[in-house]
Structure formats: C-alpha cells, structure tokens
C-alpha positions in Angstrom: 4.8 -4.3 31.8 5.4 -2.0 34.8 5.4 -3.4 38.3 2.1 -4.9 39.4 -0.1 -2.6 41.5 -2.4 -4.3 44.0 -5.4 -2.5 45.1 -9.2 -2.5 44.7 -11.2 -0.4 42.3 -11.0 3.2 43.4 -12.1 6.7 42.7 -10.3 9.8 41.7 -10.7 13.0 43.8 -13.4 14.1 41.4 -15.4 11.0 42.1 -14.8 9.3 38.8 -14.4 5.5 39.0 -11.0 4.1 38.3 -9.1 0.8 38.0 -5.9 -0.4 39.5 -3.9 -3.6 38.8 -3.2 -6.1 36.0 -5.7 -7.9 33.9 -4.6 -10.8 31.6 -6.1 -12.7 28.7 -4.6 -16.0 27.5 -5.8 -18.1 24.5 -3.5 -20.9 23.3 -0.3 -19.1 22.2 -1.8 -15.6 22.7 -0.8 -13.7 25.8 -2.1 -10.2 26.4 -2.7 -7.9 29.3 -3.5 -4.4 30.7 -2.0 -2.5 33.6 -4.4 0.2 34.9 -3.4 2.9 37.4 -5.8 5.0 39.5 -4.7 8.2 37.8 -6.6 7.1 34.7 -3.7 5.7 32.6 -3.1 2.3 31.1 -0.4 0.2 29.5 -1.1 -2.8 27.2 0.9 -5.6 25.7 0.0 -8.4 23.3 2.0 -11.3 21.9 0.6 -13.7 19.4 2.9 -15.6 17.0 5.0 -13.1 15.1 2.9 -10.2 16.2 4.0 -8.3 19.3 2.0 -5.2 20.1 1.6 -2.5 22.7 -0.2 0.6 23.7 -0.3 3.3 26.3 -2.9 5.9 27.0 -5.8 7.0 29.2 -9.1 5.5 30.2 -12.4 6.4 31.7 -15.4 4.5 32.9 -19.1 5.2 32.1 -21.3 2.9 34.1 -19.9 -0.6 33.4 -18.3 0.5 30.1 -14.5 1.0 29.9 -13.4 3.4 27.2 -9.7 3.5 26.2 -8.0 6.4 24.5 -4.6 5.2 23.1 -1.7 7.6 22.5 -1.8 6.1 19.0 -3.9 8.0 16.5 -6.1 5.5 14.7 -6.5 5.2 10.9 -2.9 6.3 10.2 -0.9 3.1 9.8 0.2 3.8 6.2 1.9 6.7 4.4 1.2 7.5 0.7 4.6 7.7 -0.9 3.5 8.1 -4.4 0.2 8.3 -6.4 -0.7 8.8 -10.0 -2.9 7.8 -12.9 -2.1 4.9 -15.2 -4.0 2.8 -17.6 -5.7 -0.3 -16.3 -7.1 -1.3 -12.9 -6.5 0.3 -9.5 -3.1 -1.0 -8.2 -1.4 -0.5 -4.9 2.3 -1.3 -4.1 3.4 -1.7 -0.5 7.0 -0.5 0.0 8.8 -2.3 2.8 12.3 -4.0 3.2 10.4 -6.9 4.8 8.6 -8.8 2.0 6.5 -10.7 4.6 5.2 -7.5 6.0 4.6 -6.1 2.6 2.6 -9.1 1.5 0.3 -9.1 4.6 -2.0 -6.2 3.6 -5.7 -6.1 2.8 -7.2 -3.5 0.5 -10.9 -2.6 0.6 -12.5 -0.6 -2.2 -15.9 0.8 -1.6 -18.3 1.1 -4.6 -21.9 2.4 -3.8 -21.5 1.2 -0.2 -20.4 -2.3 -1.2 -17.0 -3.6 0.0 -14.6 -5.2 -2.5 -11.6 -6.9 -0.9 -8.2 -7.5 -2.4 -5.0 -8.9 -0.9 -1.3 -8.2 -1.5 0.7 -10.8 -3.3 4.2 -12.1 -2.2 5.7 -9.0 -3.7 3.5 -6.5 -1.8 1.4 -5.8 -4.9 -2.3 -5.4 -4.7 -4.0 -5.6 -8.1 -7.7 -5.1 -8.3 -10.2 -5.8 -11.1 -11.8 -2.3 -11.0 -10.9 0.9 -12.6 -12.5 3.3 -10.1 -14.3 3.3 -6.7 -15.6 5.7 -4.1 -13.0 5.1 -1.4 -9.9 3.0 -0.8 -8.9 1.6 2.7 -6.0 -0.6 3.7 -5.3 -2.7 6.8 -2.4 -4.8 7.9 -3.3 -8.4 8.6 -0.5 -9.1 11.1 -1.0 -5.8 12.9 -4.7 -5.1 12.4 -6.2 -1.8 13.5 -8.8 0.6 12.2 -8.6 0.8 8.4 -6.5 3.6 7.0 -8.2 5.6 4.2 -5.6 6.4 1.4 -7.9 8.1 -1.0 -10.0 11.3 -0.8 -13.7 11.2 -1.2 -13.3 12.1 -4.9 -10.1 11.0 -6.6 -8.8 10.3 -10.1 -5.6 8.4 -9.3 -5.5 4.6 -9.7 -1.9 3.8 -8.7 -0.6 4.2 -5.2 2.7 3.3 -3.4 2.4 3.0 0.4 4.9 2.5 3.2 4.2 1.1 6.7 4.4 3.6 9.6 6.1 2.8 12.9 2.7 3.2 14.6 1.7 -0.1 13.1 2.9 -2.1 16.1 0.7 -0.1 18.5 -3.0 -0.5 19.1 -5.5 2.4 18.9 -8.5 0.7 20.4 -10.7 3.0 18.3 -14.3 2.0 18.3 -13.7 -0.8 20.8 -15.5 -0.6 24.2 -14.9 -3.0 27.1 -17.4 -4.1 29.8 -16.4 -4.4 33.4 -18.0 -6.9 35.7 -16.3 -7.6 39.1 -12.7 -8.5 38.3 -13.3 -9.3 34.6 -13.1 -7.1 31.6 -14.7 -8.3 28.3 -15.4 -7.1 24.8 -17.0 -8.3 21.6 -14.9 -9.8 18.8 -13.4 -6.9 16.8 -10.8 -6.0 14.2 -8.0 -6.5 16.7 -9.3 -9.4 18.8 -11.5 -11.5 16.5 -12.3 -14.1 19.1 -15.3 -15.2 21.1 -15.3 -15.1 24.9 -12.6 -12.5 25.4 -12.0 -12.1 29.1 -9.2 -10.0 30.8 -9.1 -11.3 34.3 -7.6 -9.4 37.2 -4.6 -11.1 38.9 
C-alpha cells in the first residue's frame, strides 16, 4: 500500500466530503485495508489464506454512506471459451492450468426465480441435474465477487467451457455500501466479506 497519509477528514474544492489516511480490518489470519486520498481515490488490499486481492478506484460520500467505484468491472470474472448443445444435463467445464482454482467454482442456475446451486469437482467440472434453466451464473469461491452471468436470457446451449479472467484477483465492490462513523468504516456481511462486525479502523 502507498505511503500512509495522515490528516483529518477533509473536503474537496467543490465542498464534497472526502477521506484521508489508512483504515485496517483484521480478523484472525485475515488482514485487509484501505488507503483513501483527498482527491477521491482509494487503494485496497486483502490477504486471507491463499487469497490475496486488491483494488483501486474512486469513492464518494453521501451523508454517512461511503460508495466505492472500483476500476474493475463487476460481473466479468469468467470468459466463455466454448458453448454448444449436447444430450444430457447442463454441464460446465472450467479451463485452468491450476486444478485447485478450477475446482473452486460455484454455479447457480435460476429456474422460475429459484436458485439451484452446483459446485465444480476436482477436475473443474460442474455437472447439474437439470436440462434447462432461465439463467446461469458462476462465482469463484476463493476470489468471490458479483456473480458472472454466462448465459443470455434465452438460450439453447447446455454445455459451456469457461476460463478465469485476470480480473478475478481484484474486487469490484459492486452493490456494497460502507457506513462511516468517526474513524470507523463498517459494512454488512456480503459476497466478499461474509463476516459479522466488519470494522475498518483508521490508524
């Protein structure tokens, strides 16, 4: 993370409220933090087990709500390499030279608004027990972010091959709002931080 900046909460020339300095969150072996600068930019890092993540982007404050806009575009962590129609159930193959990464993927099929979840096996293969659905989404379990939709609203294919995009390691913060109170930033449990009592404290 960039050199620590020490100053109080400030305002830009246009009167918009800004932040300045580092905020950290620690929970057992998880270490994470933000660096905010008065020009409305942020840097983020996260380390938890085998998952190291980062993000850069801009922010703005509405009342006591902190909204982040990451440089990463959410919902685009997987690329569709191949798709087609075969006999049998909906099947998805994750292509990756790292078998561990390929096996850590969740698939969610939507049928009449109901979620049906399936997980990749040790070979990166997701085999469902359904022949059709309305939508298909995937999410990486080691690098969770907003689900990526791999099917159009109406589709006939039931076989897909996917690869992991480099953006996987970054965080989009899409649909996540933070609350500022004094020198503490909090948020509710979410797809990225599924924990209670999340507090990023200014240092």
